[in-house]
C-alpha positions as CSV (number, residue, x, y, z in Angstrom):
1,X,2.2,-36.2,52.0
2,X,4.1,-34.0,54.5
3,X,2.2,-31.6,56.7
4,X,5.5,-29.7,57.5
5,X,5.7,-26.2,56.0
6,X,8.0,-26.0,52.9
7,X,10.6,-23.9,54.8
8,X,10.3,-26.0,58.0
9,X,10.2,-22.9,60.1
10,X,7.2,-23.7,62.2
11,X,7.7,-27.5,62.6
12,X,11.1,-27.1,64.2
13,X,10.1,-25.0,67.3
14,X,7.0,-27.2,67.9
15,X,9.1,-30.4,67.6
16,X,11.7,-29.0,70.0
17,X,9.1,-28.0,72.5
18,X,7.4,-31.4,72.3
19,X,10.8,-33.1,72.8
20,X,11.6,-31.0,75.9
21,X,8.1,-31.6,77.3
22,X,8.7,-35.4,76.8
23,X,12.0,-35.1,78.7
24,X,10.1,-33.4,81.5
25,X,7.5,-36.1,81.6
26,X,10.2,-38.9,81.7
27,X,12.1,-37.0,84.4
28,X,8.9,-36.5,86.5
29,X,8.1,-40.2,86.3
30,X,11.6,-41.1,87.4
31,X,11.6,-38.7,90.3
32,X,8.2,-39.8,91.5
33,X,9.6,-43.3,91.6
34,X,12.5,-42.2,93.7
35,X,10.3,-40.2,96.1
36,X,8.1,-43.3,96.5
37,X,11.1,-45.5,97.2
38,X,12.4,-43.0,99.7
39,X,8.9,-42.6,101.2
40,X,9.1,-38.8,100.7
41,X,6.4,-36.4,99.9
42,X,6.8,-33.8,97.2
43,X,5.0,-32.4,94.2
44,X,6.7,-32.3,90.8
45,X,6.4,-29.2,88.6
46,X,7.6,-29.3,85.0
47,X,8.3,-26.4,82.6
48,X,10.5,-25.5,79.6
49,X,13.0,-22.7,80.2
50,X,14.7,-21.5,77.1
51,X,16.3,-24.6,75.5
52,X,15.9,-27.1,78.3
53,X,13.4,-28.9,80.3
54,X,13.1,-27.8,84.0
55,X,11.7,-30.0,86.7
56,X,11.2,-29.0,90.3
57,X,10.4,-31.0,93.4
58,X,8.5,-28.8,95.9
59,X,7.5,-29.6,99.4
60,X,8.5,-29.6,103.0
61,X,11.5,-31.4,104.5
62,X,13.4,-31.9,101.2
63,X,16.7,-30.3,102.4
64,X,18.5,-33.6,102.6
65,X,17.8,-34.1,98.9
66,X,19.7,-30.9,98.3
67,X,22.7,-31.6,100.6
68,X,25.5,-29.4,101.7
69,X,26.4,-27.0,98.8
70,X,23.8,-28.8,96.6
71,X,25.9,-32.0,96.1
72,X,22.9,-34.3,96.4
73,X,20.9,-32.1,94.1
74,X,23.6,-32.3,91.5
75,X,23.8,-36.1,91.8
76,X,20.0,-36.5,91.5
77,X,20.1,-34.2,88.5
78,X,22.7,-36.4,86.8
79,X,20.8,-39.6,87.6
80,X,17.6,-38.0,86.2
81,X,19.4,-37.0,83.1
82,X,20.7,-40.5,82.6
83,X,17.2,-41.9,83.0
84,X,15.9,-39.4,80.3
85,X,18.8,-40.2,78.0
86,X,18.1,-44.0,78.4
87,X,14.5,-43.4,77.4
88,X,15.0,-41.0,74.5
89,X,18.4,-42.1,73.2
90,X,19.5,-38.4,73.2
91,X,21.5,-36.3,75.6
92,X,19.5,-34.0,77.7
93,X,20.3,-30.6,79.4
94,X,17.4,-31.0,81.9
95,X,17.6,-28.8,85.0
96,X,16.4,-30.1,88.4
97,X,15.5,-27.9,91.3
98,X,14.5,-29.1,94.8
99,X,12.7,-26.9,97.3
100,X,13.7,-23.8,95.4
101,X,17.4,-24.3,96.2
102,X,18.6,-23.7,92.6
103,X,16.4,-20.7,92.1
104,X,17.6,-19.1,95.3
105,X,21.2,-19.9,94.5
106,X,20.8,-18.4,91.0
107,X,19.6,-15.1,92.6
108,X,22.7,-15.1,94.9
109,X,25.0,-15.8,92.0
110,X,23.5,-13.0,89.9
111,X,24.2,-10.6,92.7
112,X,27.8,-12.0,93.1
113,X,28.4,-11.6,89.4
114,X,27.1,-8.0,89.5
115,X,29.5,-7.3,92.4
116,X,32.4,-8.8,90.5
117,X,31.6,-6.7,87.4
118,X,31.6,-3.5,89.6
119,X,34.9,-4.5,91.2
120,X,36.5,-5.3,87.8
121,X,35.4,-1.9,86.4
122,X,36.6,0.0,89.4
123,X,40.0,-1.7,89.8
124,X,40.6,-2.4,86.1
125,X,41.9,-5.8,87.2
126,X,40.5,-9.4,86.9
127,X,38.4,-10.6,89.8
128,X,38.7,-14.3,90.7
129,X,35.6,-15.9,92.3
130,X,35.5,-19.0,94.4
131,X,35.2,-22.4,92.8
132,X,31.7,-23.2,91.4
133,X,29.7,-25.9,89.8
134,X,29.1,-25.7,86.0
135,X,25.6,-24.4,86.7
136,X,26.9,-21.7,89.0
137,X,29.6,-20.6,86.5
138,X,27.1,-20.4,83.7
139,X,24.9,-18.0,85.7
140,X,27.9,-15.7,86.5
141,X,29.2,-15.8,82.9
142,X,25.7,-14.7,81.7
143,X,25.7,-11.8,84.2
144,X,29.1,-10.7,83.1
145,X,28.3,-10.9,79.4
146,X,25.1,-8.9,79.9
147,X,27.2,-6.2,81.6
148,X,29.5,-6.1,78.5
149,X,32.6,-7.5,80.3
150,X,34.5,-10.7,79.6
151,X,34.8,-13.8,81.9
152,X,36.6,-17.1,81.7
153,X,36.5,-20.3,83.6
154,X,39.9,-21.6,84.9
155,X,41.1,-24.6,86.8
156,X,40.0,-28.2,87.0
157,X,36.9,-29.6,88.6
158,X,35.9,-29.4,91.4
159,X,38.1,-26.3,91.8
160,X,37.1,-24.6,88.6
161,X,36.3,-20.9,89.1
162,X,35.3,-17.8,87.1
163,X,37.6,-14.8,86.5
164,X,35.9,-11.6,85.5
165,X,38.0,-9.2,83.4
166,X,37.5,-5.5,82.7
167,X,36.9,-4.4,79.1
């Protein structure tokens, strides 16, 4: 006998949340192992943000795990995603932050996106931003969409950038 509601409405969100929490647990175990191997101190926080697991390493002296322009952070995120995928058999959209770098960068990008929106409205011309990572472009696209304007990504990695268009 099934305990799932006939319409499946309540089981789906609970199942999704449980899957994301499992992803966070697997990622935390993997990252703790990496920190131990590297003989680094850091606490691991887990959360679920929207439709993805979010894991953060917090502590002092973790800047080298972020790297210049976040390259090391991006690489560690991909390795962590691979570890989670290996365990679960499913692709993950897990987000990793180290020392608050990604949170601070998100705030900067939101401001940059808002400035581009203002400029596009004032000039009635497209505004091309500097090349960004997929995470960075997503943040800008969200800001632009919330302002009621249109944006597109253009170019090839690693030189892919966002262009903000007036209405």
